[in-house]
ZAVEXSE-14679 format. One record per residue: residue number from 0; residue in one letter; chain; x, y, z of N, C-alpha, C in turn. Coordinates in pm, 1 decimal, decimal comma, m for minus. Example, Ala and Ser with C-alpha at 12.3 -4.5 7.8 and 13.67 -1.06 7.14 Angstrom:
<atom 0; A; A; <1319,0; m569,0; 780,0>; <1230,0; m450,0; 780,0>; <1320,0; m330,0; 780,0>>
<atom 1; S; A; <1285,0; m225,0; 708,0>; <1367,0; m106,0; 714,0>; <1290,0; 3,0; 787,0>>
END
This chain:
<atom 0; X; A; <634,0; m3113,1; 2457,0>; <723,7; m2999,4; 2477,5>; <765,4; m2945,2; 2340,8>>
<atom 1; X; A; <782,7; m3024,2; 2245,0>; <823,5; m2982,5; 2112,4>; <719,1; m2886,4; 2048,9>>
<atom 2; X; A; <588,8; m2926,9; 2067,9>; <475,7; m2847,5; 2015,2>; <473,8; m2711,4; 2081,4>>
<atom 3; X; A; <497,2; m2709,7; 2213,1>; <493,4; m2582,6; 2292,0>; <601,5; m2492,0; 2238,0>>
<atom 4; X; A; <726,0; m2542,8; 2220,3>; <833,1; m2458,8; 2173,4>; <811,5; m2406,1; 2031,3>>
<atom 5; X; A; <748,5; m2492,2; 1949,1>; <708,5; m2452,1; 1812,4>; <613,1; m2332,9; 1814,5>>
<atom 6; X; A; <510,6; m2346,2; 1900,6>; <405,8; m2244,5; 1911,4>; <469,6; m2116,2; 1968,5>>
<atom 7; X; A; <556,1; m2128,9; 2069,7>; <622,3; m2018,9; 2128,7>; <704,3; m1943,5; 2030,0>>
<atom 8; X; A; <776,2; m2015,1; 1945,2>; <856,9; m1955,9; 1838,4>; <768,8; m1877,1; 1740,7>>
<atom 9; X; A; <657,2; m1938,1; 1702,7>; <561,8; m1873,7; 1613,5>; <510,9; m1745,4; 1679,0>>
<atom 10; X; A; <487,6; m1747,5; 1806,2>; <436,0; m1626,6; 1874,9>; <540,1; m1516,5; 1873,3>>
<atom 11; X; A; <665,9; m1554,7; 1902,7>; <773,1; m1457,1; 1907,6>; <804,8; m1399,4; 1766,1>>
<atom 12; X; A; <780,9; m1481,0; 1666,0>; <805,5; m1432,9; 1527,8>; <683,0; m1364,6; 1466,9>>
<atom 13; X; A; <574,3; m1354,4; 1549,8>; <449,8; m1288,3; 1513,9>; <385,7; m1354,2; 1396,4>>
<atom 14; X; A; <379,0; m1488,6; 1402,2>; <314,7; m1570,2; 1295,1>; <191,2; m1637,4; 1353,4>>
<atom 15; X; A; <102,4; m1677,9; 1267,6>; <m18,2; m1749,7; 1302,0>; <17,0; m1881,0; 1382,4>>
<atom 16; X; A; <m48,2; m1905,4; 1494,1>; <m17,9; m2024,8; 1568,2>; <m69,0; m2153,9; 1492,5>>
<atom 17; X; A; <m161,7; m2140,7; 1404,6>; <m219,7; m2259,6; 1334,7>; <m124,3; m2302,0; 1217,5>>
<atom 18; X; A; <m96,0; m2211,6; 1125,3>; <m17,6; m2251,1; 1006,9>; <125,1; m2206,2; 1013,9>>
<atom 19; X; A; <162,4; m2113,6; 1096,0>; <295,5; m2062,4; 1109,7>; <342,8; m1975,0; 996,5>>
<atom 20; X; A; <257,8; m1942,0; 904,5>; <296,3; m1863,3; 788,1>; <237,5; m1723,8; 786,4>>
<atom 21; X; A; <110,3; m1710,8; 823,9>; <44,7; m1583,5; 816,5>; <91,7; m1482,8; 923,7>>
<atom 22; X; A; <102,6; m1360,3; 888,4>; <149,2; m1258,2; 980,6>; <37,1; m1208,4; 1072,0>>
<atom 23; X; A; <66,8; m1185,7; 1198,8>; <m34,5; m1143,4; 1287,8>; <m69,0; m993,9; 1267,9>>
<atom 24; X; A; <30,5; m912,2; 1225,7>; <9,1; m769,4; 1214,6>; <18,2; m721,4; 1070,3>>
<atom 25; X; A; <m64,8; m626,7; 1035,8>; <m58,2; m565,4; 903,8>; <0,9; m423,4; 906,8>>
<atom 26; X; A; <21,3; m372,1; 1028,4>; <84,7; m247,8; 1054,0>; <164,3; m250,4; 1179,5>>
<atom 27; X; A; <213,4; m140,0; 1228,8>; <293,5; m139,2; 1344,6>; <206,2; m188,5; 1463,2>>
<atom 28; X; A; <89,5; m132,3; 1484,8>; <3,8; m176,3; 1595,2>; <m128,6; m229,3; 1548,4>>
<atom 29; X; A; <m154,0; m241,3; 1415,8>; <m277,6; m293,5; 1362,9>; <m266,8; m440,9; 1335,6>>
<atom 30; X; A; <m349,5; m516,3; 1412,9>; <m344,9; m661,5; 1403,5>; <m449,6; m711,1; 1300,7>>
<atom 31; X; A; <m413,2; m806,3; 1224,1>; <m503,1; m870,3; 1129,2>; <m623,2; m935,2; 1206,9>>
<atom 32; X; A; <m739,9; m931,0; 1152,2>; <m850,1; m1000,5; 1214,9>; <m837,1; m1150,4; 1197,1>>
<atom 33; X; A; <m790,1; m1188,6; 1078,8>; <m772,4; m1333,5; 1048,8>; <m638,1; m1356,9; 991,5>>
<atom 34; X; A; <m591,9; m1478,6; 994,7>; <m466,2; m1516,2; 932,5>; <m478,1; m1500,0; 780,0>>
<atom 35; X; A; <m391,3; m1427,4; 714,0>; <m406,2; m1416,6; 568,4>; <m382,6; m1542,3; 486,6>>
<atom 36; X; A; <m327,9; m1647,8; 554,9>; <m303,2; m1778,6; 486,8>; <m413,5; m1882,0; 518,8>>
<atom 37; X; A; <m441,7; m1904,3; 647,4>; <m537,4; m2015,1; 680,0>; <m671,5; m1964,5; 730,2>>
<atom 38; X; A; <m686,8; m1831,4; 738,5>; <m813,7; m1770,4; 780,1>; <m852,8; m1795,7; 924,3>>
<atom 39; X; A; <m755,1; m1838,7; 1010,5>; <m780,6; m1855,1; 1151,6>; <m815,6; m1715,6; 1212,3>>
<atom 40; X; A; <m927,2; m1709,4; 1285,0>; <m966,4; m1588,1; 1352,5>; <m882,7; m1566,8; 1478,1>>
<atom 41; X; A; <m803,7; m1459,4; 1482,2>; <m708,0; m1436,5; 1590,6>; <m781,9; m1404,7; 1726,5>>
<atom 42; X; A; <m884,3; m1322,7; 1722,1>; <m954,0; m1286,0; 1842,3>; <m1076,7; m1383,1; 1859,3>>
<atom 43; X; A; <m1061,0; m1475,6; 1945,7>; <m1158,5; m1579,5; 1962,1>; <m1283,5; m1534,2; 2034,4>>
<atom 44; X; A; <m1278,4; m1433,5; 2113,0>; <m1391,3; m1380,9; 2190,2>; <m1369,4; m1240,3; 2228,6>>
<atom 45; X; A; <m1470,5; m1175,6; 2278,6>; <m1463,2; m1035,4; 2330,3>; <m1363,2; m1029,8; 2444,7>>
<atom 46; X; A; <m1271,6; m930,6; 2444,1>; <m1176,1; m919,8; 2557,7>; <m1064,8; m1026,4; 2553,4>>
<atom 47; X; A; <m1046,7; m1086,2; 2442,8>; <m947,3; m1198,1; 2427,4>; <m807,8; m1157,5; 2467,3>>
<atom 48; X; A; <m771,7; m1035,4; 2433,4>; <m632,1; m992,1; 2451,1>; <m607,1; m927,6; 2588,5>>
<atom 49; X; A; <m695,5; m939,1; 2679,7>; <m673,3; m885,4; 2817,7>; <m550,6; m957,0; 2879,2>>
<atom 50; X; A; <m532,6; m1079,5; 2856,6>; <m416,1; m1150,8; 2910,1>; <m288,0; m1107,5; 2846,5>>
<atom 51; X; A; <m292,1; m1069,3; 2716,6>; <m170,6; m1021,1; 2655,6>; <m131,7; m882,0; 2717,4>>
<atom 52; X; A; <m233,4; m804,9; 2756,3>; <m203,0; m680,7; 2823,3>; <m137,4; m705,3; 2960,2>>
<atom 53; X; A; <m182,8; m810,5; 3023,8>; <m120,4; m844,8; 3157,9>; <21,1; m891,2; 3138,4>>
<atom 54; X; A; <45,6; m969,4; 3030,5>; <185,2; m1015,5; 3004,0>; <274,7; m889,9; 2973,3>>
<atom 55; X; A; <221,0; m798,9; 2896,7>; <292,2; m678,2; 2859,3>; <328,3; m596,0; 2982,8>>
<atom 56; X; A; <229,4; m575,0; 3069,1>; <245,3; m496,9; 3191,1>; <346,3; m559,1; 3284,7>>
<atom 57; X; A; <336,2; m687,2; 3306,5>; <428,2; m758,0; 3403,2>; <570,0; m754,0; 3349,6>>
<atom 58; X; A; <591,8; m786,5; 3228,9>; <726,7; m795,7; 3172,6>; <788,9; m655,7; 3167,1>>
<atom 59; X; A; <705,9; m553,3; 3123,7>; <755,5; m417,8; 3123,0>; <798,9; m370,8; 3257,0>>
<atom 60; X; A; <716,1; m393,8; 3355,0>; <746,6; m347,1; 3489,8>; <862,9; m418,4; 3552,7>>
<atom 61; X; A; <876,7; m547,6; 3520,9>; <994,1; m623,7; 3573,6>; <1120,7; m566,5; 3515,1>>
<atom 62; X; A; <1119,3; m540,4; 3387,8>; <1243,9; m485,3; 3321,2>; <1270,9; m346,1; 3380,2>>
<atom 63; X; A; <1169,0; m260,6; 3393,4>; <1191,4; m130,9; 3444,7>; <1240,5; m134,3; 3591,7>>
<atom 64; X; A; <1186,6; m223,8; 3669,4>; <1232,7; m238,4; 3809,9>; <1375,8; m288,8; 3811,4>>
<atom 65; X; A; <1411,3; m380,3; 3722,4>; <1547,5; m435,7; 3723,8>; <1650,3; m320,6; 3693,2>>
<atom 66; X; A; <1609,5; m228,4; 3614,1>; <1701,5; m113,7; 3573,7>; <1698,3; m8,9; 3691,2>>
<atom 67; X; A; <1584,3; 30,2; 3733,7>; <1565,6; 141,0; 3822,6>; <1602,2; 114,9; 3968,1>>
<atom 68; X; A; <1558,5; 0,1; 4021,5>; <1581,5; m32,8; 4159,1>; <1729,6; m26,9; 4197,9>>
<atom 69; X; A; <1821,0; m85,8; 4125,2>; <1963,2; m78,3; 4165,6>; <2008,0; 69,1; 4173,0>>
<atom 70; X; A; <1955,3; 154,5; 4081,5>; <1993,0; 292,9; 4087,2>; <1928,1; 368,3; 4203,0>>
<atom 71; X; A; <1808,3; 328,9; 4237,2>; <1738,5; 396,3; 4347,9>; <1793,2; 363,5; 4479,3>>
<atom 72; X; A; <1849,5; 249,0; 4499,2>; <1901,8; 213,2; 4632,8>; <2051,2; 261,9; 4647,1>>
<atom 73; X; A; <2106,1; 317,1; 4541,2>; <2246,0; 372,4; 4558,0>; <2235,3; 512,5; 4609,9>>
<atom 74; X; A; <2283,8; 541,2; 4730,8>; <2266,3; 666,8; 4793,4>; <2342,1; 780,5; 4715,2>>
<atom 75; X; A; <2443,7; 746,5; 4643,4>; <2515,4; 854,7; 4574,8>; <2448,8; 913,8; 4449,4>>
<atom 76; X; A; <2346,7; 841,6; 4404,6>; <2272,0; 887,7; 4282,5>; <2151,4; 969,2; 4332,9>>
<atom 77; X; A; <2136,7; 1090,4; 4289,3>; <2017,4; 1169,4; 4324,3>; <1887,5; 1112,4; 4268,6>>
<atom 78; X; A; <1777,8; 1150,0; 4324,3>; <1647,4; 1096,8; 4287,6>; <1609,9; 1138,8; 4149,2>>
<atom 79; X; A; <1634,0; 1263,5; 4111,4>; <1591,0; 1319,0; 3979,1>; <1649,8; 1235,2; 3857,7>>
<atom 80; X; A; <1778,8; 1206,3; 3855,1>; <1830,5; 1123,3; 3746,8>; <1765,1; 978,1; 3742,1>>
<atom 81; X; A; <1740,6; 925,3; 3855,7>; <1672,4; 795,0; 3863,6>; <1534,5; 803,1; 3801,6>>
<atom 82; X; A; <1459,5; 909,9; 3835,1>; <1326,7; 928,0; 3775,0>; <1337,4; 958,1; 3629,3>>
<atom 83; X; A; <1433,1; 1029,8; 3586,0>; <1448,4; 1059,7; 3442,2>; <1485,4; 937,5; 3361,3>>
<atom 84; X; A; <1552,7; 846,2; 3423,7>; <1589,1; 719,1; 3354,6>; <1473,6; 620,6; 3361,9>>
<atom 85; X; A; <1403,4; 612,8; 3479,4>; <1298,2; 514,5; 3495,2>; <1166,6; 553,8; 3425,8>>
<atom 86; X; A; <1138,1; 683,6; 3417,4>; <1013,6; 731,5; 3352,4>; <999,0; 682,7; 3206,6>>
<atom 87; X; A; <1102,0; 704,7; 3128,0>; <1085,1; 651,5; 2989,2>; <1071,5; 507,9; 2973,0>>
<atom 88; X; A; <1134,9; 426,1; 3063,8>; <1118,9; 282,6; 3064,3>; <972,1; 245,6; 3082,1>>
<atom 89; X; A; <908,6; 309,8; 3172,4>; <767,9; 275,3; 3203,6>; <671,5; 314,8; 3084,9>>
<atom 90; X; A; <717,8; 412,6; 3004,0>; <629,9; 455,0; 2892,1>; <668,6; 379,2; 2764,1>>
<atom 91; X; A; <792,4; 358,6; 2739,7>; <839,0; 302,3; 2607,7>; <825,3; 153,1; 2604,9>>
<atom 92; X; A; <856,6; 83,7; 2715,3>; <857,5; m67,0; 2713,9>; <718,6; m123,0; 2677,0>>
<atom 93; X; A; <606,4; m75,9; 2731,6>; <481,2; m132,4; 2688,3>; <453,0; m122,0; 2538,7>>
<atom 94; X; A; <503,7; m10,0; 2483,1>; <482,4; 9,4; 2336,8>; <571,1; m88,6; 2256,7>>
<atom 95; X; A; <692,5; m111,5; 2305,6>; <780,9; m204,7; 2237,5>; <738,3; m349,0; 2253,8>>
<atom 96; X; A; <672,1; m379,9; 2363,7>; <635,9; m520,2; 2390,0>; <490,9; m551,3; 2352,4>>
<atom 97; X; A; <418,8; m452,3; 2290,6>; <280,6; m474,5; 2251,1>; <269,5; m596,4; 2155,6>>
<atom 98; X; A; <347,9; m593,8; 2049,1>; <339,3; m700,5; 1949,3>; <385,2; m837,6; 2002,8>>
<atom 99; X; A; <499,9; m839,7; 2067,2>; <547,1; m972,1; 2120,6>; <450,3; m1031,8; 2225,7>>
<atom 100; X; A; <388,5; m944,6; 2306,0>; <297,0; m998,9; 2409,8>; <173,1; m1053,9; 2347,1>>
<atom 101; X; A; <124,0; m994,4; 2239,8>; <8,6; m1049,3; 2168,1>; <39,0; m1182,2; 2106,7>>
<atom 102; X; A; <159,1; m1192,0; 2041,5>; <198,3; m1314,6; 1979,9>; <222,0; m1429,9; 2080,1>>
<atom 103; X; A; <277,3; m1390,2; 2193,6>; <305,0; m1493,8; 2298,8>; <168,3; m1543,8; 2358,7>>
<atom 104; X; A; <75,3; m1445,2; 2380,6>; <m53,3; m1488,7; 2435,7>; <m130,2; m1575,7; 2337,4>>
<atom 105; X; A; <m125,1; m1537,9; 2208,8>; <m194,6; m1620,2; 2104,7>; <m132,8; m1764,1; 2103,9>>
<atom 106; X; A; <m3,3; m1772,5; 2112,9>; <62,8; m1903,9; 2106,8>; <33,0; m1984,0; 2234,4>>
<atom 107; X; A; <36,6; m1922,0; 2350,8>; <2,2; m1991,4; 2473,8>; <m141,2; m2037,0; 2481,9>>
<atom 108; X; A; <m231,8; m1952,8; 2435,2>; <m369,7; m1991,1; 2432,4>; <m397,8; m2105,4; 2334,0>>
<atom 109; X; A; <m328,8; m2096,8; 2218,5>; <m346,1; m2204,0; 2119,9>; <m290,3; m2335,8; 2171,7>>
<atom 110; X; A; <m185,2; m2329,3; 2253,5>; <m133,1; m2453,5; 2315,1>; <m230,6; m2511,9; 2412,4>>
<atom 111; X; A; <m294,5; m2425,0; 2493,2>; <m390,2; m2474,7; 2596,4>; <m524,5; m2504,3; 2536,0>>
<atom 112; X; A; <m568,9; m2432,2; 2436,1>; <m696,9; m2455,9; 2368,7>; <m675,1; m2464,5; 2219,1>>
<atom 113; X; A; <m632,6; m2582,0; 2167,6>; <m603,4; m2597,0; 2024,8>; <m721,0; m2563,9; 1940,5>>
<atom 114; X; A; <m693,2; m2528,9; 1815,3>; <m796,4; m2492,7; 1717,4>; <m882,1; m2612,5; 1683,2>>
<atom 115; X; A; <m1008,4; m2584,9; 1670,5>; <m1105,8; m2684,2; 1626,2>; <m1155,5; m2638,4; 1491,3>>
<atom 116; X; A; <m1232,9; m2716,0; 1420,5>; <m1287,9; m2680,7; 1294,0>; <m1375,8; m2554,6; 1307,0>>
<atom 117; X; A; <m1434,5; m2534,0; 1428,4>; <m1524,0; m2414,0; 1449,3>; <m1444,5; m2289,2; 1445,8>>
<atom 118; X; A; <m1314,8; m2289,3; 1470,0>; <m1233,6; m2171,0; 1471,8>; <m1193,2; m2125,7; 1328,2>>
<atom 119; X; A; <m1212,3; m2214,5; 1230,6>; <m1174,3; m2181,0; 1094,6>; <m1298,5; m2164,2; 1011,5>>
<atom 120; X; A; <m1296,1; m2067,7; 921,9>; <m1416,2; m2054,5; 833,2>; <m1410,6; m2160,9; 721,7>>
<atom 121; X; A; <m1529,7; m2189,1; 660,3>; <m1538,0; m2285,6; 557,0>; <m1439,5; m2273,8; 441,7>>
<atom 122; X; A; <m1403,5; m2147,6; 411,2>; <m1312,9; m2127,3; 303,3>; <m1162,7; m2145,8; 337,5>>
<atom 123; X; A; <m1135,5; m2184,1; 460,8>; <m1000,2; m2200,4; 506,0>; <m936,5; m2314,8; 426,7>>
<atom 124; X; A; <m816,9; m2296,6; 376,6>; <m745,2; m2402,7; 306,1>; <m714,4; m2522,8; 396,8>>
<atom 125; X; A; <m689,1; m2493,1; 524,3>; <m660,6; m2600,7; 621,9>; <m781,9; m2685,8; 647,7>>
<atom 126; X; A; <m898,0; m2625,4; 659,6>; <m1023,0; m2701,1; 686,1>; <m1063,0; m2775,7; 562,8>>
<atom 127; X; A; <m1046,2; m2720,7; 446,3>; <m1078,5; m2792,4; 324,1>; <m988,9; m2908,5; 302,5>>
<atom 128; X; A; <m858,4; m2894,6; 332,4>; <m762,4; m3006,1; 320,2>; <m803,2; m3118,6; 415,2>>
<atom 129; X; A; <m842,1; m3083,3; 541,4>; <m875,5; m3189,7; 636,1>; <m1005,5; m3260,8; 594,2>>
<atom 130; X; A; <m1091,0; m3197,2; 515,2>; <m1211,4; m3260,5; 466,0>; <m1186,8; m3332,3; 333,5>>
<atom 131; X; A; <m1064,5; m3324,9; 286,3>; <m1033,5; m3398,4; 160,0>; <m1065,5; m3320,9; 36,9>>
<atom 132; X; A; <m1086,4; m3190,3; 47,5>; <m1114,4; m3108,1; m71,0>; <m985,6; m3057,1; m123,9>>
<atom 133; X; A; <m958,5; m3078,1; m254,7>; <m834,1; m3029,7; m309,1>; <m856,4; m2892,4; m369,6>>
<atom 134; X; A; <m751,1; m2802,1; m352,3>; <m760,5; m2675,4; m416,5>; <m645,0; m2661,3; m511,5>>
<atom 135; X; A; <m680,7; m2663,9; m641,5>; <m584,8; m2657,9; m746,6>; <m581,0; m2510,7; m794,4>>
<atom 136; X; A; <m473,3; m2443,5; m757,6>; <m465,6; m2301,3; m794,9>; <m383,9; m2288,6; m924,7>>
END
């Protein structure tokens, strides 16, 4: 459980699940291909982030529904204000949750499918350290 919480925190902080130091993103929506610290490849296969899109969609829609549904069932509130409040939620929340959903998915996947030596390139400091190679900088 401790490992899961550690990975979850790394995901929420948008850090590499392997080393916990490298940043996942180099821009607002531009994700690094590899960890700048340990060289872990973030996208393990084609379509890897489909699940992060599902996380983003579900969480966004749950939040939007939690805000809009109570307003919609109140007969004294007209439909137009409810739509004007709910519309932006459906558009803005997926943009705001893009980065955290990617970090969470990467952390959850790393928990279920831990990194092997095949996921790290030969020049990775972590892989070299595990092989007993010292890097004196």
